[in-house]
N, C-alpha and C positions, 0 to 999 in steps of 0.2 A: 627845488633844489635838493630836498631830502631823497627823492628817488635817484637822482644823479649821484649823490654821495654814497648811497647804498650800493649802487651799481659799481662805482669805482672802488668800493671796499674789497672787491674780489680780484685777486691777482690775474686770473685767467681773463677776466673782462678787460682789465687794463692792457693785457698783452694783445687781445683782439683789437682794441682801439689803436694800439701802436701799429698793428699790421695794416689797418685801413686808414691810417692818418693821411698818407699821401697818395695812396693807390686804391682804387676800387677793387674789391675781391668778391668772388662768389662764396657761398657757404662752404662748398667743397674745398676751395682754396684755403679758406680759413681753417677748416677742420683738419686738413693735412698737416698743418703746423703744430698740432697738439697730439698728445698721446691719449687724451680722453675720448670717449665715444662721440660720434656725430650727434646723437640726441642731446648729449650734455652741451656740446657747442651750440646747438640750436637753442637750447634753453638760455644760455648766456647771451646769445644774440637777441632773443626776445626781450630779455631784461634791459639790454642796452637800447633797443628800439623804444621800449616803453618809457625809459628814462629820458629820451630825447637826445641821447649822446651819439646815436647811430642813425643814419638814413638808409633807406632801401629804395631801389628802383628795379623795375622789371625789364628784362631784355628777353623777349620770347618767354620761354619757360623758366629761365634763370632769374634768380634774385641776386642783385649786386649791392654790396654794402660799402659805405664810406662813413668815416667819422664826421659828425656834424660840428665843424669848427666854430660856428657861431654860437652854438649851445655851450660848447666847452669854454669859449671866451667869456660868455655871460657868467658861467659858473665861476670861472677864475676871477672875474671882476667882483662878484659878490663876496668871494672868500678874501680877495685882496682888501676890499673895504672893511671887512670884519677885522682882519689882522692889522691893517693900518690904524684903525680906531683903537684897538687894544694896545698896540705898540705906542701910540701917542699918549695914551693914559699912563702906561708904564713909565715912559720918559718923563711925563709931568710929575709923577709920584717920586721918581728917583731924584729929579732936580729939587723938588720940595724938601725931600729928606736931606739932600746935600746942603741946601740953604739953612736948614734947621741945625745941622751939625756945625756949620760955620759960625752961627750966632752964639754957640755955647762957649 
């Protein structure tokens, strides 16, 4: 989870994931959408691949990328469980404080 969160911390990587969310794209197609250099985009793609948020398949000499929705769903579920737990605790504490005020 840590590597995925670090990967998502960068705006360019989030934009790359948005590009490949529904449609496979080659590295060249991805790079054309940005003003940074192709080597910079390649580095971002490598980080996304290493974090598990991006998949790659080969088609001849081309590499084609797509967001890994299963991995993103797993990450979302983990974060959701974290937030749900924290929100439930906050709710319990707020209700306890309210009961305490009513007793006074």
